[in-house]
C-alpha positions in Angstrom: 0.0 0.0 0.0 2.9 2.4 0.7 4.2 1.9 -2.8 0.9 2.9 -4.5 0.6 5.9 -2.2 4.2 7.0 -3.1 3.5 6.4 -6.8 0.3 8.5 -6.7 2.1 11.2 -4.8 4.9 11.3 -7.3 2.5 11.2 -10.3 0.5 14.1 -8.7 3.7 16.1 -8.2 4.9 15.5 -11.8 1.5 16.4 -13.2 1.4 19.6 -11.0 4.9 20.6 -12.2 4.0 20.1 -15.9 0.8 22.1 -15.4 2.9 24.9 -13.8 5.3 24.9 -16.7 2.4 25.3 -19.1 0.9 28.1 -17.1 4.3 29.8 -16.9 4.8 29.5 -20.7 1.3 30.9 -21.4 1.8 33.8 -19.0 5.1 34.8 -20.5 3.7 34.5 -24.1 0.7 36.7 -23.2 3.1 39.3 -21.7 5.3 39.2 -24.7 2.4 39.5 -27.1 1.1 42.5 -25.2 4.5 44.2 -25.4 4.8 43.6 -29.2 1.2 45.0 -29.7 2.0 48.0 -27.5 5.1 48.7 -29.5 3.2 48.5 -32.8 0.3 50.8 -31.7 2.7 53.2 -30.0 4.8 53.5 -33.2 1.6 54.2 -35.2 0.4 56.7 -32.6 3.7 58.6 -32.8 3.5 58.7 -36.6 -0.1 60.1 -36.4 0.9 62.7 -33.8 4.0 63.8 -35.8 2.8 63.6 -39.4 -1.0 63.4 -39.1 -1.3 67.0 -40.1 -0.2 66.0 -43.6 -3.4 64.1 -44.2 -5.7 66.1 -42.0 -5.7 63.7 -39.1 -6.8 66.2 -36.5 -9.4 68.2 -38.3 -12.8 67.3 -39.7 -12.5 69.6 -42.7 -12.8 68.3 -46.3 -9.5 66.7 -47.3 -7.6 68.0 -50.3 -6.5 65.6 -53.0 -2.9 65.6 -51.7 -4.2 64.8 -48.2 -6.3 61.9 -49.5 -3.2 60.5 -51.3 -1.0 60.9 -48.2 -3.8 59.2 -46.1 -3.8 56.3 -48.5 0.0 56.0 -48.2 -0.3 56.1 -44.4 -3.1 53.5 -44.3 -1.0 51.2 -46.5 2.1 51.6 -44.3 -0.1 51.1 -41.2 -1.5 47.9 -42.5 2.0 46.6 -43.3 3.3 47.5 -39.9 0.4 45.6 -38.2 0.7 42.6 -40.5 4.4 42.3 -39.8 3.9 42.7 -36.1 1.2 40.0 -36.1 3.5 37.7 -38.2 6.2 38.2 -35.5 3.7 37.3 -32.8 2.9 34.0 -34.7 6.7 33.4 -35.0 7.1 33.9 -31.3 4.3 31.4 -30.6 6.0 28.7 -32.7 9.4 29.5 -31.0 7.9 29.0 -27.6 7.3 25.3 -28.4 11.1 24.8 -28.1 11.3 25.9 -24.5 10.4 24.8 -21.0 9.6 27.8 -19.0 9.1 28.0 -15.3 8.1 31.2 -13.6 10.0 31.9 -10.4 7.8 31.6 -7.3 7.8 34.3 -4.8 8.5 33.3 -1.2 8.3 35.4 1.9 10.4 34.3 4.9 8.9 35.6 8.1 11.2 35.6 11.1 9.9 33.8 14.1 10.9 35.2 17.4 10.7 33.2 20.6 8.0 34.4 23.0 9.5 35.8 26.1 7.7 35.2 29.3 6.6 32.3 31.5 6.3 29.7 28.8 
């Protein structure tokens, strides 16, 4: 009976460790994806803030023909940036398959003082 209990205990521990690895990998992947997306959107936002006046980004007035052409160029560049970023996210996902990732656990060591007094 002791052997079966030990085997079950080891199996449970192994299963728990494998599950923790998967959760660690998923968490890291989600964080990495969010950082890539933030970089893409931030870059596009910077372009809009710096050059948006060229295609009338800030105003609701009728756009000139030149502004419409520049807006088309910007929208094409924007689509390419987002496509390339999403391709890199897919590449990152396929790369993660090659790694075992374990997130460090946080431990807090609390000091224990002996009680002074009668006992």
